NUNU-726247 format. One record per residue (C-alpha): residue number from 1; x, y, z. Coordinates in Angstrom, 3 decimals. Each point is the difference from the previous one (the first is absolute). Layout:
BEGIN
   k        u        v        w
 NUM        X        Y        Z
...
end
This chain:
BEGIN
   k        u        v        w
   1   -0.089   -0.119    0.139
   2    2.744    2.331    0.603
   3    1.785   -0.215   -3.276
   4   -2.999   -0.355   -2.265
   5   -2.958    1.909    1.946
   6   -2.418   -0.467   -2.978
   7    0.413   -3.793   -0.339
   8   -3.578   -0.829    0.467
   9    0.895   -4.082    0.665
  10    1.979    1.097    2.879
  11   -2.479    2.125    1.314
  12   -2.490   -2.971   -0.258
  13    2.469   -2.239    1.811
  14    0.791    2.164    2.686
  15   -3.988    0.877    0.412
  16   -0.391   -4.034    0.524
  17    2.717    0.123    2.689
  18   -1.337    3.228    1.692
  19   -3.835   -1.977   -0.074
  20    1.852   -3.307    1.573
  21    1.268    2.568    2.832
  22   -3.374    1.424    0.834
  23    0.604    3.092   -1.727
  24   -2.963   -0.036   -2.148
  25   -0.509    3.411   -0.570
  26    4.009    0.665   -1.180
  27   -1.010   -3.317   -2.394
  28   -2.837    1.579   -1.613
  29    1.887    3.016   -0.901
  30    2.827   -2.145   -1.448
  31   -2.429   -1.934   -2.122
  32   -2.057    3.117   -1.096
  33    3.826    1.044   -1.197
  34    0.471   -3.198   -1.602
  35   -3.005    0.198   -2.028
  36    1.163    2.837   -1.688
  37    2.347   -2.029   -1.851
  38   -0.476   -2.550   -3.468
  39   -1.204   -3.014    2.156
  40   -2.648    0.995    2.044
  41   -2.087   -2.936    0.542
  42    1.794   -1.102    3.063
  43    0.245    3.122    2.126
  44   -3.718    0.650   -0.868
  45   -0.609   -3.401    1.278
  46    2.049    0.237    3.004
  47   -1.818    3.422    0.870
  48   -3.423   -1.987   -0.118
  49    1.313   -2.733    1.826
  50    1.592    2.134    2.922
  51   -2.492    3.043    0.103
  52   -2.572   -1.719    2.680
  53    2.504   -0.319    2.332
  54    2.000    3.624   -0.269
  55   -0.883    2.504    2.817
  56   -0.229    2.845   -2.668
  57   -2.445   -1.891   -2.326
  58   -3.790    0.992    0.048
  59   -2.953   -2.267   -1.177
  60   -0.403    2.350   -2.969
  61    3.680   -0.743   -0.712
  62   -0.072   -3.571    0.452
  63   -2.627   -0.350   -2.478
  64    1.339    2.476   -2.512
  65    3.560   -1.812    0.060
  66   -1.757   -3.589   -0.254
  67   -1.947    1.233   -3.081
  68    2.771    1.657   -1.306
  69    1.845   -3.244   -0.422
  70   -2.669   -2.379   -0.540
  71   -1.947    1.967   -2.920
  72    3.493    0.374   -1.644
  73    1.684   -3.428    0.548
  74   -2.751   -2.271    0.238
  75   -2.033   -1.664   -2.595
  76   -3.639    1.075   -0.336
  77   -2.540   -2.518   -0.555
  78   -3.888   -0.567   -0.343
  79   -1.597   -2.353    2.688
  80   -0.922   -3.563   -1.369
  81   -3.489   -0.723    0.266
  82   -1.422   -1.559    3.307
  83   -0.537   -3.643    0.189
  84   -3.789   -1.435    0.788
  85    0.409   -2.793    2.078
  86   -2.894   -2.408    0.651
  87   -2.303    0.746    2.826
  88    1.517   -1.694    3.224
  89    3.526    0.088   -1.306
  90    2.815    1.185    1.996
  91    1.609    3.306   -1.469
  92    3.654   -0.476   -1.141
  93    1.981    2.291    2.316
  94    3.942    0.431   -1.241
  95    2.451    1.097    2.675
  96    3.371    1.122   -1.429
  97    3.338    0.641    1.976
  98    3.443   -0.100   -0.221
  99    0.467   -0.994    3.752
 100   -2.050   -2.928    1.137
 101    3.219   -1.643    0.716
 102    0.614    2.654    2.952
 103   -1.548   -1.763    2.835
 104   -0.258    3.011    2.262
 105   -1.072    2.373   -2.407
 106   -3.048   -2.049   -1.218
 107   -1.894   -0.095    3.293
 108   -2.965    1.880   -1.025
 109   -0.184   -1.581   -3.512
 110    0.358   -3.727    1.349
 111   -2.693    1.193    2.730
 112   -2.309    0.559   -2.887
 113    0.673   -2.625   -2.368
 114   -0.111   -2.853    2.688
 115   -3.418    1.340    1.034
 116   -1.303    0.549   -3.480
 117   -3.267   -1.887   -0.597
 118    0.434   -2.131   -2.834
 119   -3.443   -0.238   -0.747
 120   -0.369    3.613   -0.909
 121    4.010    0.697   -1.128
 122    2.326   -1.871   -2.093
 123    3.401    1.074    0.817
 124    2.580    0.453   -2.632
 125    3.652    0.709    1.233
 126    2.318    1.626   -2.581
 127    3.174    0.029    1.634
 128    3.664    1.177   -0.862
 129    1.508   -3.137    1.917
 130   -0.863   -3.575   -0.153
 131   -2.279   -1.529    2.392
 132    2.874   -1.911    1.347
 133    1.288    3.199    1.466
 134   -3.180    0.645    2.169
 135    0.931   -1.782    3.252
 136   -2.548    1.469    2.477
 137   -3.309    1.628   -0.062
 138   -1.822   -1.430   -2.758
 139   -2.546   -2.910    0.525
 140   -0.408   -1.190   -3.476
 141   -3.342   -0.883   -1.194
 142   -0.914   -2.641   -2.637
 143   -2.053    2.274   -2.180
 144    2.752    2.769   -0.026
 145    2.079    0.756   -3.241
 146    3.911    1.147    0.285
 147    1.220    1.478   -2.533
 148    4.291    0.401    0.088
 149    0.833    3.075   -2.068
 150    3.433    0.350    0.921
 151    2.194    1.556   -2.523
 152   -2.845    0.287   -2.649
 153   -0.342    3.567   -1.547
 154   -3.026    1.619    0.850
 155   -1.801   -0.264   -3.205
 156    0.670   -4.028    0.459
 157   -1.295    0.267    3.548
 158   -3.022    2.076   -0.921
 159   -0.983   -2.813   -2.702
 160    0.271   -2.282    2.695
 161   -2.463    1.721    2.341
 162   -2.084    0.943   -3.014
 163   -0.317   -3.737   -0.973
 164   -1.036   -0.828    3.486
 165   -3.380    2.204   -0.526
 166    0.150    1.581    3.028
 167   -2.762    2.448    1.504
 168    1.899    2.176    2.101
 169    3.904    0.451    0.193
 170    1.136    0.878    3.507
 171    3.579    1.728   -0.252
 172    2.194   -0.436    2.921
 173    3.088    1.449   -1.156
 174   -0.427    3.598   -0.574
 175    3.025    1.843   -0.515
 176    2.143   -2.374    2.085
 177    0.137   -1.939   -2.940
 178    0.038    2.903   -2.609
 179    0.956   -2.262   -2.897
 180   -3.727   -1.944    0.181
 181   -1.522    3.220   -0.424
 182    0.422   -0.432   -3.860
 183   -2.145   -3.266    0.695
 184   -2.848    1.959    1.530
 185    0.052    2.448   -2.429
 186   -0.947   -2.503   -2.704
 187   -3.276   -0.432    1.623
 188    0.177   -3.920   -0.155
 189   -3.514   -0.470    2.316
 190   -3.297    2.017   -0.180
 191    0.607    1.697    3.205
 192    3.009    0.696    1.670
 193    0.359    0.804    3.640
 194    2.967    0.971    2.319
 195    0.324   -1.228    3.499
 196    2.498   -0.738    2.726
 197    3.245    1.502   -1.468
 198   -1.587    3.320   -0.839
 199    0.328    3.026    2.289
 200   -0.661    2.728   -2.497
 201   -1.745    0.585   -3.438
 202    1.735   -1.869   -2.941
 203   -0.863    2.707   -2.510
 204   -0.536   -2.657   -2.267
 205   -3.194   -0.377   -2.455
 206   -0.284   -3.475    0.078
 207   -0.559   -0.378    3.889
 208   -3.694    0.240    0.357
 209   -0.199   -0.181    3.789
 210    2.052    0.324    3.036
 211   -0.779   -1.932    3.257
 212    0.819    1.775    3.602
 213   -2.138    0.812    3.036
 214   -1.519    3.279    1.423
 215    3.445    0.598    1.726
 216    2.504    0.066   -2.759
 217   -2.362    1.829   -2.489
 218   -2.698    2.209    1.528
 219   -2.571    0.952   -2.961
 220    1.135    3.564   -0.107
 221    3.260   -1.236   -1.317
 222   -1.192   -1.852   -2.900
 223    0.582    2.579   -2.378
 224    3.736   -0.729    0.114
 225   -0.535   -3.476   -1.314
 226   -0.486   -0.999   -3.821
 227   -1.948   -3.159    1.142
 228   -3.114   -0.367    1.320
 229    0.265   -0.516    3.990
 230   -1.430   -3.123    1.981
 231    0.258   -0.645    3.673
 232   -0.380   -3.082    2.124
 233   -0.659    0.067    3.804
 234    2.615   -0.145    2.541
 235    3.444   -0.037   -1.644
 236    0.931   -0.381   -3.750
 237    2.923   -1.609    1.590
 238   -1.655   -2.936    2.232
 239    2.582   -2.740    0.269
 240    0.962   -3.674    1.366
 241    3.002   -1.192    0.920
 242    0.794   -3.146   -1.248
 243    3.660   -0.490    0.037
 244    2.424   -0.348    2.820
 245    0.754    2.676    2.475
 246    1.829    0.643    3.403
 247   -2.272   -0.386    3.194
 248   -1.109    3.362    1.460
 249    3.044    1.029    2.543
 250   -0.388    1.173    3.619
 251   -0.085    4.112   -0.451
 252    3.642    1.284    0.167
 253   -1.086    3.244    1.971
 254    0.065   -1.636    3.425
 255    3.647   -1.646   -0.702
 256    1.293    3.570   -1.382
 257   -1.556    2.624    2.269
 258   -0.194    2.240   -3.218
 259   -2.234   -0.192   -3.200
 260    1.447   -1.603   -3.070
 261   -1.435    1.281   -3.001
 262    0.501   -1.475   -3.432
 263   -1.086   -0.332   -3.561
 264    0.919   -2.517   -2.602
 265   -0.829    1.611   -3.130
 266    1.666    0.054   -3.033
 267    2.708    2.909   -0.050
 268   -1.720    1.892   -2.961
 269   -2.941    0.755    2.421
 270    2.187    1.827    2.596
 271    0.197    3.469   -1.326
 272    1.345    3.297    1.587
 273   -3.380    0.692    1.641
 274   -0.253   -3.483    1.008
 275    3.523    0.328    1.936
 276   -1.208    3.604    1.201
 277   -3.099   -1.516    1.841
 278    2.016   -2.906    1.561
 279    2.645    2.051    0.955
 280   -2.653    2.131    2.020
 281   -1.290   -2.902    1.639
 282    3.213   -1.287    0.922
 283    0.797    3.249    1.454
 284   -2.998   -0.067    2.030
 285    0.009   -3.271    1.289
 286    3.500   -0.243    2.364
 287    1.835   -2.963   -0.515
 288   -1.901   -1.218   -2.993
 289    1.515   -2.190   -2.596
 290   -0.725   -0.357   -3.774
 291    0.326   -3.372   -1.662
 292   -0.031    0.111   -4.082
 293    0.518   -3.159   -2.264
 294   -0.491   -0.032   -3.705
 295    2.357   -1.363   -2.904
 296    1.477    3.079   -0.757
 297    1.528    0.378    3.396
 298    2.270   -2.965   -0.994
 299    2.366    2.434   -1.314
 300    2.240    1.764    2.485
 301   -0.242    3.039   -2.144
 302   -3.750    0.131    0.265
 303    0.015   -0.565    3.946
 304    2.924    3.102    0.094
 305   -2.710    2.142   -2.337
 306   -2.892   -0.812    2.659
 307    2.293    0.414    3.119
 308    0.933    3.673   -1.806
 309   -3.602    0.918   -0.453
 310   -0.943   -0.557    3.641
 311    3.249    1.700    1.184
 312   -1.213    2.738   -1.611
 313   -3.118    0.277    2.194
 314    2.166   -0.585    2.980
 315   -0.686   -3.712    0.316
 316    2.979   -1.973    0.940
 317    0.796   -3.024   -1.749
 318    0.329   -1.856    3.441
 319   -4.103    0.315   -0.257
 320   -0.254   -1.872   -3.328
 321   -0.050   -3.413   -0.709
 322    0.396   -0.746   -3.748
 323   -0.121   -3.557   -1.337
 324    0.034   -1.391   -3.991
 325   -1.756   -2.606   -1.487
 326   -1.141   -3.335    1.734
 327   -1.793   -3.436   -0.763
 328   -3.374    1.080    0.490
 329   -0.807   -1.848    3.185
 330    3.354    1.719    1.525
 331   -1.443    3.112   -1.739
 332   -3.291   -0.007    2.178
 333    1.910   -0.805    3.144
 334    1.658    3.518    0.005
 335   -3.799    0.839    1.286
 336    0.923   -2.022    3.349
 337    2.282    2.905    0.983
 338   -2.617    3.018   -1.330
 339   -2.636    1.303    2.508
 340   -1.926    2.578   -2.544
 341    0.458    0.092   -3.591
 342    0.263    3.322   -1.784
 343   -1.822    0.154   -3.716
 344    1.875    1.818   -3.006
 345   -1.977    2.608   -2.010
 346   -1.105    1.136   -2.193
 347    0.608   -3.846   -1.355
 348   -1.439   -1.994    3.085
 349    0.802   -3.697    0.723
 350   -2.340   -2.631   -1.414
 351    1.591   -3.079    0.388
 352    2.264    1.481    2.632
 353   -3.069    1.290    1.764
 354   -1.674   -3.354    0.071
 355    3.185   -1.667    1.146
 356    0.538    2.370    3.095
 357   -3.561   -0.684    1.097
 358    0.097   -3.681   -0.417
 359    3.560   -0.221    2.138
 360   -2.154    2.067    2.896
 361    1.810    3.371   -0.713
 362   -2.416    2.951   -0.429
 363    0.505    2.243   -2.709
 364   -0.399    3.874    0.214
 365   -0.908    1.764   -3.161
 366   -2.252    3.173   -0.992
 367   -2.707    0.755   -2.419
 368    2.027    1.206   -3.133
 369   -1.017    2.043   -3.167
 370   -0.202   -3.258   -2.469
 371   -0.894   -3.504   -0.209
 372    3.770   -0.879    0.443
 373    0.163    1.954    3.407
 374   -3.320   -1.818    1.520
 375    0.977   -3.427   -0.858
 376    0.925   -0.547    3.563
 377   -3.299    1.619    1.321
 378   -1.665   -2.271   -1.916
 379    1.315   -3.159    1.482
 380    0.103    1.613    3.670
 381   -3.660    1.132   -0.353
 382   -1.137   -3.382   -1.260
 383    2.142   -1.399    2.822
 384   -1.863    1.834    2.881
 385    3.228    2.038    0.657
 386   -1.186    3.425   -1.100
 387    1.800    1.234    3.209
 388    3.396   -0.041   -1.908
 389   -1.259    2.116   -2.836
 390    0.686    3.352    0.394
 391   -1.606    3.039   -1.857
 392    2.873    1.518   -1.426
 393    3.796    0.142   -0.087
 394    0.194    2.003    3.248
 395   -2.428   -2.246    2.032
 396    2.304   -2.929   -1.391
 397    2.842    1.381    1.683
 398   -1.775    0.807    3.362
 399   -1.478   -3.238   -0.078
 400    2.919   -1.796   -0.617
 401    1.710    1.781    2.755
 402   -2.969   -0.380    2.521
 403    0.113   -3.537   -0.407
 404    3.738   -0.227    0.060
 405    0.047    1.847    3.581
 406   -3.261   -1.625    1.394
 407    0.802   -1.399    3.291
 408   -2.869   -2.788   -0.343
 409    1.409   -0.735   -3.476
 410    1.876   -3.227    0.778
 411   -3.232   -1.389    1.517
 412   -1.832    1.113   -3.024
 413    2.420   -1.390   -2.459
 414    0.354   -3.252    1.538
 415   -3.707   -0.297    0.197
 416   -0.288    0.902   -3.841
 417    2.805   -2.525   -1.118
 418   -1.621   -2.902    1.810
 419   -3.525    0.574   -1.389
 420    0.702    1.561   -3.598
 421   -0.471   -2.845   -1.986
 422   -3.397   -1.260    1.539
 423   -0.810    3.781    0.010
 424    0.530    0.337   -3.960
 425   -1.625   -3.593   -0.771
 426   -3.088    1.537    1.138
 427    0.027    2.971   -1.670
 428   -0.642    1.266   -3.890
 429    3.539    0.224   -0.387
 430    0.310   -4.026   -0.490
 431   -3.535   -0.824   -1.030
 432    1.119   -0.875   -2.926
 433   -3.088   -1.997   -0.820
 434   -2.012    3.280    0.315
 435    2.170    1.392   -2.516
 436   -0.777   -2.931   -2.305
 437   -3.252    0.262    0.171
 438    0.164    4.075   -0.611
 439    2.283   -0.246   -2.922
 440   -2.413   -3.167   -1.612
 441   -2.907    2.314    0.431
 442    1.784    2.669   -1.950
 443    1.141   -2.218   -2.875
 444   -3.561   -1.351   -0.537
 445   -1.380    3.657    0.437
 446    2.466    0.877   -2.734
 447   -0.364   -2.842   -2.253
 448   -3.704    0.061    0.175
 449    0.000    4.069   -1.319
 450    2.287   -1.560   -2.781
 451    0.934    3.838   -0.447
 452    2.318    1.991    2.500
 453   -1.443    2.356    2.348
 454    0.449    3.711   -0.715
 455    3.460    0.829    0.410
 456    1.145    2.116    2.736
 457    0.480    3.920   -1.140
 458    3.670    1.003    0.254
 459    2.409    2.629   -0.194
 460    3.461    0.354   -1.624
 461    2.290    2.772   -0.455
end
C-alpha cells in the first residue's frame, strides 16, 4: 500500500485483513476504494457480506449495498410455474446448505427438520457436503431425499433442485456462502424463502420471503427489506442440542471471588465499540477478568493486537485471558471459567449465544438497531431470560457492571447454571416442534395461495 497506494487488489486484501480483526468500518472503506478499480465484483460482494456487522452501517445502507452487488452480478431469472400437488400429498420442501456437516451450527436446522411431520412435508436436502460428513444432529427419515451437490456449479446444482420438483426452496446459507447465491438467483423453485442463516435483507430479487420473528424484524422495519417478511412465534432460532457437549460446570465466581466475563465469538465481531464497552465494564467491576477465545487468537500477532486495544483503554493485559482454536468439546469447556458472557454488537452471537446458555452461562446483550443486533435478544426472550436484555448500549454496560458487582451474584449464578438447561427446554427457545408446526403452516399457506404475498415496500439510496 505504501509503494502503490492506488493498487485496488491490495486495498481489497487489506480490507479482508481488517475485517478479520474486527475493524469492519475500516474494511468497508477499503472495499469501497477497491471497487473503483477494474475488478469490482469482489470488493462489492465483500461490502455486501460485511455491511450488516459494521457499526457505521444503516439498514438503508445494507439494502443498497446488497442490491448494488446483486443487480449487477447475479443472473436475473423468471419464476418457474408452481407444481399442483394432488390433494393430501405432502409438500416438497427443499433445504439448501453448505454447512449441514457443521454439528454445532445446525442446532436450529436439525431441530426443525427432525420434528417435521412427514405427512405434511417431504424433506429434500441439498448439501455442499456428503451425507457421511454429517456426524450428529440429523435423524434420517426414510422419505427424505439427500442430494450431494458438492463441487457442482450453480447451474448444475440448480438443475438438480428443479428436477426434484420442489414446491418451496428454503435457503439456509445467505451471505455466509456467497458463491451459492448465484444458485438462488437462478430461481430453481417456484418460491424461495430465506431462514436460519439470514440476519438482514439479501437485496436479491429471487428471494420471495425471509422468516424471522417479532424481535428481530419489527413491522416498522419491513421497508428495509426487498423480501416479504414472515414471522414465527418465539424465536426463529429455536434449537435442539443433538451432539456431545460438556456437562454444566459449577459457577467459578465463588472460587475466584471476582467476576469473570467472557466471549467466544469470532474476532471479526469484536470491533472498537465492543472493546470500548467491555473496557468500561472491566473498569467498573474491580478485579474482574475477561476471557476471549476464537481461531484468530491462535496468532501471537492477533493476541498482541487485542491486548494493545485494551491497553489503550487502560485495561492491563493481566486481566485478559486470550485463547485460540480448540476442538469443539474443549472449546465449550471454556465456559467452565466464565460467569457472565458479553455479547458482541452490532453483529450478535447466534450459535455463540445458544452455546453459552446451554453451558449455563447467561449472556448480556441489548436491543440493537438492526436484525443482526437483536439475534441474541430473540434467543434470550424466548428462553425467559429477558432480564439480561438491556435497552441500549449504555444500559448494556450498566447491566453487566451491576451484575458483576452484585454481592448476591455468586448464589444467583450458581442457581442459574444448575437450572439453565431444564429452564431452556421448557421455553420457546427449545420448542423445535412448535417451530416445525409454525413453518409447516407457513409453507402450506404459501403453496395454497400459489402466488407470493405482496412484497414489502422497501427503500434504497
